[in-house]
Each structure stands twice: as structure tokens, then as C-alpha cells.
MARBA-3410 file (N, C-alpha, C, O; in Angstrom, 1 decimal):
138
10.9,46.3,-10.8,11.9,45.3,-10.7,11.6,44.5,-9.7,11.7,43.3,-9.7 ~ 11.2,45.4,-8.6,10.9,44.4,-7.6,10.2,43.4,-7.4,10.7,42.3,-7.1 ~ 8.6,43.7,-7.6,7.6,42.3,-8.3,8.2,41.2,-8.7,8.0,40.1,-8.2 ~ 9.0,41.4,-9.8,9.7,40.3,-9.9,10.8,39.4,-9.3,11.0,38.2,-9.5 ~ 11.6,40.3,-8.3,12.4,39.9,-7.0,11.4,39.4,-6.2,11.7,38.8,-5.2
10.7,39.5,-6.4,9.5,38.7,-5.1,9.0,37.5,-5.7,8.8,36.6,-4.9 ~ 8.8,37.2,-7.2,8.3,36.2,-7.8,9.4,35.1,-7.6,9.1,33.9,-7.4 ~ 10.4,35.5,-7.6,11.7,34.8,-8.0,12.2,34.3,-6.7,13.1,33.5,-6.6 ~ 11.4,34.8,-5.6,12.0,34.7,-4.2,11.4,33.9,-3.8,11.9,33.1,-3.0 ~ 9.4,34.0,-4.4,8.2,32.9,-4.0,9.2,31.6,-4.5,9.4,30.7,-3.7
9.6,31.6,-5.9,9.6,30.5,-6.8,10.8,30.1,-6.2,10.9,29.0,-6.7 ~ 11.8,30.2,-5.5,12.9,29.8,-4.7,13.2,29.2,-3.7,14.0,28.5,-3.3 ~ 11.7,30.0,-3.0,10.9,29.0,-1.6,10.9,27.8,-1.4,11.5,27.0,-0.7 ~ 9.5,27.5,-2.7,9.2,26.3,-2.7,10.2,25.3,-3.4,10.3,24.1,-3.2 ~ 10.8,25.9,-4.2,11.5,25.2,-4.9,12.4,24.3,-3.4,12.5,23.1,-3.2
13.0,25.3,-2.6,13.8,24.5,-1.6,12.5,24.1,-0.6,12.3,22.9,-0.5 ~ 11.9,24.6,-0.2,10.5,23.4,0.3,10.7,22.4,-0.2,11.0,21.4,0.5 ~ 10.6,22.1,-2.0,10.2,20.6,-1.7,11.7,19.8,-1.7,11.9,18.7,-1.2 ~ 12.5,20.5,-2.2,14.1,19.7,-2.0,14.1,19.1,-0.7,14.4,17.9,-0.4 ~ 13.8,20.3,0.3,14.2,19.8,2.0,13.1,18.5,2.1,13.4,17.5,2.8
11.9,18.6,1.5,10.6,17.6,1.7,11.2,16.0,1.6,11.3,15.1,2.4 ~ 11.8,16.2,-0.5,12.6,15.0,-0.4,13.8,14.3,-0.3,14.0,13.2,-0.8 ~ 14.9,15.0,0.7,15.6,14.5,0.8,15.1,14.0,2.9,15.7,13.3,3.8 ~ 14.4,14.5,2.9,13.8,14.0,4.8,12.4,13.1,4.7,11.5,13.2,5.6 ~ 12.2,12.2,3.6,11.5,11.2,3.1,9.6,11.4,3.3,8.7,10.7,3.8
9.8,12.8,2.7,8.6,13.1,2.9,7.6,13.5,1.0,6.8,14.5,0.6 ~ 8.1,12.3,0.3,7.3,12.3,-0.9,6.3,11.4,-0.4,5.3,11.8,-0.9 ~ 6.0,10.4,0.5,5.5,9.5,0.3,3.9,11.0,0.2,2.9,11.1,-0.5 ~ 4.3,12.0,1.2,3.2,12.4,1.3,2.6,13.5,0.2,1.6,14.2,0.0 ~ 3.8,13.2,-0.4,3.4,14.3,-1.9,2.8,13.2,-2.9,2.2,13.7,-3.8
2.8,11.6,-2.8,2.2,11.0,-3.3,1.1,10.3,-2.6,0.1,9.9,-3.2 ~ 1.3,10.4,-1.4,-0.4,9.9,-0.8,-1.3,10.5,-0.6,-2.3,9.9,-0.2 ~ -1.1,12.2,-1.0,-2.3,13.2,-0.9,-2.4,13.1,-2.6,-3.4,13.8,-2.7 ~ -2.3,12.9,-3.3,-1.9,12.8,-5.0,-2.8,11.4,-4.8,-3.8,11.3,-5.5 ~ -2.5,10.4,-3.8,-3.5,8.9,-4.2,-4.7,9.3,-3.6,-5.8,8.8,-3.9
-4.5,10.2,-2.7,-6.0,10.7,-1.6,-7.4,11.7,-2.5,-8.7,11.9,-2.5 ~ -6.2,11.9,-2.9,-6.9,13.1,-4.2,-8.0,12.1,-5.2,-9.0,12.7,-5.5 ~ -8.0,11.2,-5.5,-8.2,10.5,-6.4,-9.1,9.5,-6.1,-9.8,8.9,-6.9 ~ -9.2,9.2,-4.3,-9.9,8.4,-4.0,-9.0,7.1,-4.4,-9.9,6.3,-4.5 ~ -8.2,6.5,-4.5,-7.8,5.2,-4.9,-6.1,5.9,-4.9,-5.7,6.9,-5.3
-5.3,4.4,-4.2,-4.3,4.9,-4.5,-3.9,3.5,-4.0,-4.6,2.5,-3.9 ~ -1.9,3.7,-3.6,-1.1,2.5,-3.1,-0.3,3.7,-2.4,0.1,4.9,-2.7 ~ -0.3,2.9,-1.5,0.8,4.0,-0.7,2.5,3.0,0.3,2.1,2.1,1.0 ~ 3.4,3.2,0.3,4.0,2.5,1.3,4.1,2.8,2.3,4.8,3.9,2.1 ~ 4.1,2.8,3.7,4.9,3.4,4.8,4.3,2.9,6.4,3.2,2.7,6.9
5.6,2.9,6.7,5.2,2.6,7.9,5.6,1.5,8.3,5.3,1.0,9.4 ~ 6.5,0.8,7.3,6.8,-1.0,6.4,5.4,-1.4,6.2,5.2,-2.5,6.7 ~ 4.6,-0.9,5.8,3.7,-1.8,5.2,2.6,-1.2,4.0,2.2,-0.1,4.3 ~ 2.2,-1.7,2.7,2.0,-1.3,1.5,0.5,-1.4,1.5,-0.3,-2.4,1.4 ~ 0.3,0.2,1.5,-1.4,0.3,1.6,-2.3,0.4,0.2,-1.8,1.4,-0.3
-3.1,0.0,-0.6,-4.0,-0.2,-1.1,-5.5,-0.2,-0.8,-6.1,-0.9,0.1 ~ -6.1,0.8,-1.9,-7.6,0.2,-1.8,-8.0,-0.3,-3.2,-7.5,0.1,-4.3 ~ -9.1,-1.2,-3.0,-9.0,-2.2,-4.3,-10.6,-2.3,-4.5,-11.3,-1.6,-3.7 ~ -10.9,-3.0,-5.6,-12.5,-3.2,-5.7,-12.8,-4.5,-5.8,-12.8,-5.1,-6.8 ~ -13.0,-4.9,-4.5,-13.3,-6.1,-4.5,-14.0,-6.1,-2.5,-14.1,-5.1,-1.7
-14.3,-7.4,-2.3,-15.0,-7.7,-1.0,-14.0,-8.1,-0.1,-13.1,-8.9,-0.5 ~ -14.0,-7.8,0.7,-12.6,-8.7,2.0,-12.6,-10.3,1.7,-11.6,-10.9,1.6 ~ -14.1,-10.9,1.7,-14.2,-12.2,1.8,-13.1,-12.3,0.4,-12.3,-13.2,0.7 ~ -12.9,-12.0,-0.6,-12.7,-12.4,-2.3,-11.3,-11.9,-2.1,-10.6,-12.4,-3.0 ~ -10.6,-11.1,-1.4,-9.1,-10.8,-1.1,-8.7,-11.9,-0.9,-8.1,-12.7,-1.7
-9.4,-11.9,0.8,-8.9,-12.9,1.8,-8.4,-14.4,0.5,-7.3,-14.7,0.1 ~ -9.3,-14.7,0.3,-9.1,-16.3,-0.4,-8.3,-15.7,-1.6,-7.5,-16.5,-1.9 ~ -8.1,-14.7,-2.3,-7.0,-14.4,-3.5,-5.8,-14.7,-2.9,-4.8,-15.4,-3.3 ~ -6.0,-13.7,-1.4,-4.6,-13.5,-1.2,-4.0,-15.0,-0.7,-2.9,-15.4,-0.9 ~ -5.2,-16.0,0.1,-4.3,-17.0,0.4,-3.5,-17.6,-0.7,-2.5,-18.3,-0.6
-4.3,-17.3,-2.0,-4.2,-18.2,-3.1,-2.8,-18.4,-3.7,-2.2,-19.4,-4.2 ~ -2.4,-16.5,-3.6,-1.3,-15.7,-4.2,-0.1,-16.7,-3.2,0.6,-17.6,-3.7 ~ -0.1,-16.5,-2.0,0.5,-17.0,-0.9,1.0,-18.5,-0.9,1.9,-18.9,-0.2 ~ 0.3,-19.4,-1.7,0.3,-20.6,-1.5,1.7,-20.7,-3.1,2.8,-21.3,-3.1 ~ 0.7,-19.9,-4.3,1.4,-19.8,-5.4,3.2,-19.6,-5.1,4.1,-20.0,-5.8
3.2,-19.0,-3.9,4.4,-18.5,-3.5,5.2,-19.6,-2.8,6.4,-19.5,-2.6 ~ 4.7,-20.2,-2.7,5.2,-21.2,-1.5,5.4,-20.9,-0.6,6.5,-21.2,-0.1 ~ 4.4,-20.2,0.2,4.3,-19.5,1.7,3.8,-20.3,1.8,3.3,-21.0,1.0 ~ 3.6,-20.5,3.6,2.7,-21.2,4.2,1.8,-20.4,4.8,2.2,-19.6,5.7 ~ 0.8,-20.5,4.5,-0.4,-20.2,5.3,-0.3,-20.6,6.6,-0.4,-21.8,6.9
-0.1,-19.3,7.7,-1.0,-19.8,9.3,-2.1,-19.3,9.7,-2.9,-19.8,10.6 ~ -2.3,-18.1,8.9,-3.5,-17.4,9.6,-4.8,-17.1,8.1,-4.7,-16.3,7.1 ~ -5.7,-17.7,8.3,-7.1,-17.0,7.1,-8.1,-16.6,7.6,-9.2,-17.0,7.0 ~ -8.3,-15.8,8.5,-9.9,-15.4,9.2,-10.5,-14.3,7.9,-9.7,-13.6,7.3 ~ -11.9,-14.3,7.6,-12.3,-13.0,7.3,-13.9,-13.6,7.0,-14.2,-14.8,6.9
-14.8,-12.2,7.0,-15.9,-12.2,7.2,-16.6,-11.3,6.1,-16.2,-11.2,5.0 ~ -17.5,-10.6,6.5,-17.8,-9.6,5.2,-17.2,-7.9,5.5,-17.2,-7.1,4.7 ~ -16.8,-7.8,6.5,-16.1,-6.5,6.9,-14.8,-6.5,7.2,-14.2,-5.4,7.4 ~ -14.4,-7.0,7.2,-12.5,-7.7,7.6,-12.1,-9.1,7.3,-12.8,-10.0,7.1 ~ -10.7,-8.9,7.2,-10.2,-10.1,6.9,-8.5,-9.8,7.2,-7.9,-8.7,7.3
-7.7,-11.3,7.5,-6.4,-11.3,8.0,-5.6,-12.3,7.5,-5.8,-13.2,8.3 ~ -4.7,-12.8,6.6,-4.2,-13.7,6.0,-2.7,-13.4,6.7,-2.7,-12.4,7.4 ~ -2.0,-14.0,6.7,-0.4,-14.6,7.6,0.1,-15.6,6.9,-0.5,-16.7,7.0 ~ 1.1,-15.5,6.3,1.6,-16.4,6.3,3.5,-16.7,6.7,4.0,-16.1,7.7 ~ 4.2,-17.5,6.1,5.5,-17.3,6.6,6.5,-18.2,5.6,6.4,-19.4,5.4
7.4,-17.5,5.3,8.2,-17.8,4.2,9.3,-18.9,5.1,9.5,-19.3,6.2 ~ 9.7,-19.1,3.8,10.7,-20.8,4.5,12.6,-19.7,4.7,13.8,-20.0,4.7 ~ 12.1,-18.5,4.8,13.4,-18.0,5.6,12.7,-17.4,7.1,13.4,-16.7,7.8 ~ 11.3,-17.7,7.7,10.5,-17.5,8.5,10.3,-15.6,8.3,10.2,-15.0,9.3 ~ 10.2,-15.1,7.3,9.7,-14.3,7.0,7.9,-13.9,7.4,6.9,-14.1,6.5
7.8,-13.6,8.3,6.3,-13.4,8.6,5.6,-12.4,7.5,5.8,-11.2,7.6 ~ 4.4,-12.9,6.0,3.9,-11.9,5.6,2.8,-11.5,6.9,2.5,-12.3,7.9 ~ 2.3,-10.3,6.6,0.8,-9.9,7.1,-0.3,-9.4,6.3,-0.1,-8.2,6.1 ~ -1.3,-9.8,5.8,-2.0,-9.1,4.9,-3.8,-8.7,5.7,-4.9,-9.3,5.9 ~ -3.4,-7.3,5.8,-4.5,-7.2,6.9,-5.8,-6.7,5.9,-5.3,-6.0,5.0
-7.1,-6.8,5.8,-7.9,-6.1,4.9,-9.4,-5.5,5.8,-9.8,-6.2,6.7 ~ -9.9,-4.6,5.5,-11.1,-4.0,5.9,-11.9,-3.6,4.4,-11.5,-3.7,3.3 ~ -13.0,-3.2,4.7,-14.4,-2.8,4.1,-14.5,-1.3,4.2,-14.9,-0.7,5.1 ~ -14.1,-0.8,3.2,-14.3,0.6,3.3,-15.6,0.9,2.7,-16.2,1.6,3.5 ~ -16.5,0.7,1.6,-18.2,1.1,1.4,-18.4,-0.1,1.0,-18.0,-1.1,1.6
-18.9,-0.2,0.1,-20.4,-1.6,-0.9,-19.3,-2.2,-2.1,-19.4,-3.4,-2.4 ~ -18.1,-1.2,-2.7,-17.6,-1.9,-3.6,-15.8,-1.8,-3.4,-14.9,-2.5,-3.9 ~ -15.6,-0.9,-2.5,-14.3,-1.1,-1.8,-13.6,-1.8,-1.0,-14.5,-2.0,-0.2 ~ -12.6,-2.3,-0.5,-11.8,-2.4,0.3,-10.3,-2.0,0.7,-9.7,-1.3,-0.2 ~ -9.7,-2.3,1.6,-8.6,-1.3,2.3,-7.4,-2.1,2.4,-7.5,-2.7,3.5
-6.5,-2.4,2.0,-5.8,-3.9,2.0,-4.6,-3.2,2.8,-4.6,-2.0,2.7 ~ -3.6,-3.8,3.6,-2.7,-3.6,4.3,-1.4,-4.8,4.0,-1.3,-5.2,5.1 ~ -0.8,-5.2,3.5,0.6,-5.9,3.1,1.8,-5.5,3.7,2.4,-4.5,3.4 ~ 2.3,-6.4,5.0,3.5,-6.2,5.5,3.9,-7.4,5.5,3.2,-8.5,5.5 ~ 5.8,-7.3,5.4,6.4,-8.7,4.6,7.5,-8.3,5.7,8.2,-7.4,5.2
7.8,-8.6,6.6,8.6,-9.1,7.9,8.5,-8.0,9.0,7.6,-7.1,9.0 ~ 9.3,-8.1,9.7,8.9,-6.9,11.4,9.1,-5.4,10.3,8.4,-4.4,10.4 ~ 10.1,-5.8,9.5,10.2,-4.0,9.0,9.8,-3.1,8.0,10.0,-1.9,7.7 ~ 9.0,-4.3,7.5,8.4,-4.3,5.7,9.7,-4.0,4.8,10.7,-3.2,5.0 ~ 9.2,-4.8,3.7,9.5,-5.0,2.0,9.1,-4.8,1.1,8.7,-5.6,0.4
9.2,-3.6,0.8,8.2,-3.1,-0.4,8.5,-3.8,-1.6,7.5,-4.0,-2.2 ~ 9.3,-4.2,-2.0,9.5,-5.1,-3.2,8.4,-6.4,-2.9,7.4,-6.4,-3.7 ~ 8.6,-7.4,-1.8,8.0,-8.5,-1.7,6.1,-8.0,-1.5,5.2,-8.8,-1.7 ~ 5.8,-6.7,-1.2,4.6,-6.4,-0.4,4.5,-5.6,-2.0,4.8,-6.7,-2.5 ~ 4.5,-5.0,-2.8,4.3,-5.0,-3.9,4.3,-6.3,-5.3,4.0,-6.3,-6.5
4.6,-7.2,-4.7,4.8,-8.3,-5.7,3.4,-8.8,-5.4,2.5,-8.6,-6.3 ~ 3.2,-9.4,-4.2,2.1,-9.7,-3.5,0.9,-8.7,-4.0,0.0,-9.2,-4.7 ~ 0.9,-7.9,-3.9,-0.3,-7.1,-4.3,-0.4,-6.7,-5.7,-1.5,-6.2,-5.9 ~ 0.4,-6.9,-6.6,0.2,-7.0,-7.7,-0.6,-8.4,-7.7,-1.8,-8.3,-7.8 ~ 0.2,-9.7,-7.6,-0.8,-10.8,-7.4,-2.1,-11.5,-7.5,-2.6,-12.5,-8.0
-2.6,-10.2,-6.5,-3.8,-10.4,-5.0,-4.6,-9.7,-6.3,-5.4,-10.5,-6.8 ~ -4.4,-8.3,-7.0,-5.5,-7.5,-8.2,-5.2,-8.9,-9.7,-6.2,-9.5,-10.3 ~ -3.9,-9.3,-10.0,-4.7,-10.1,-11.0,-5.8,-11.1,-10.1,-7.0,-10.9,-10.2 ~ -5.2,-12.3,-9.3,-6.2,-12.8,-9.3,-7.7,-12.5,-8.9,-8.7,-13.2,-9.0 ~ -7.8,-10.8,-8.3,-9.6,-10.9,-8.3,-9.7,-10.0,-9.8,-10.9,-9.9,-10.0
-8.8,-9.3,-10.9,-9.4,-9.2,-11.6,-9.2,-7.9,-12.0,-9.8,-7.3,-12.9 ~ -8.3,-7.5,-11.1,-8.7,-6.1,-10.8,-7.0,-5.5,-11.5,-6.1,-5.2,-10.6 ~ -6.7,-5.4,-13.0,-5.0,-5.5,-13.3,-4.8,-3.7,-13.3,-3.7,-3.2,-13.4
END
């Protein structure tokens, strides 16, 4: 009877830890860990949406500028080279959109998108989806 009680106790402990983690906002850690295990993914934390895409920084910066203009967002900065990029824009409501790009390796780049001071996940995801479509990564 004791082994069953110990097994149930362990399962209950794991369940409680999972519940507490989900309630305290640690879901991101679980999602981030899963994404890190695959080598690619998308995570929203610290007010920014972070993703890895299959493109060079220059291509991403050009796509980002095109996407912002299509969304009628005024592009204020577009600087890029072969290893990094920065694209900024301002919406009609003076919300700043910041897109940072850094080359990860020969075929991958990291992209960070922040909408506003505290971030807006919905806007950031919309921009990322449009950038991916623009560079041919659906």
C-alpha cells in the first residue's frame, strides 16, 4: 500500500507545482523551454515578442518597413547591415513600434517586436505574422 501512496503523493506534488506555476505567470517558461528544445519558436515576455526566423537581417528589416507602411504606421528608423537591424515606427496614437533584428547564424535571425512602452502582444504578433508572410516564411 505504501508504494501506491508514494506514487500518488509524487503525482499530486507535480500537479500542485504546475498549477502554482501557471497561476504565477510561469507558463512562459514552459512554452519557452519547449521552443528552445526545437531550436526555434516564438515567445512573448518582458513586453516583447521574440522569434527566430529563416532570413538575413537586411531582408527582415526591409520586410518590416514594408509591413509597417502597409499598416499606415510611420517609419521613423530603418537601419540594418549584415548582422543586425533596427526598424521603428509610430502609430496614429503615438505608440512606438520597435523591431530589433540580430543574426543568429548563417540562415537564422532573431527578431524582437515591442509595441508601446509596456508591449502589446496582439499588435506584435500581427506584425510578426505579416513579416513572416512578406519574407515567405508562413
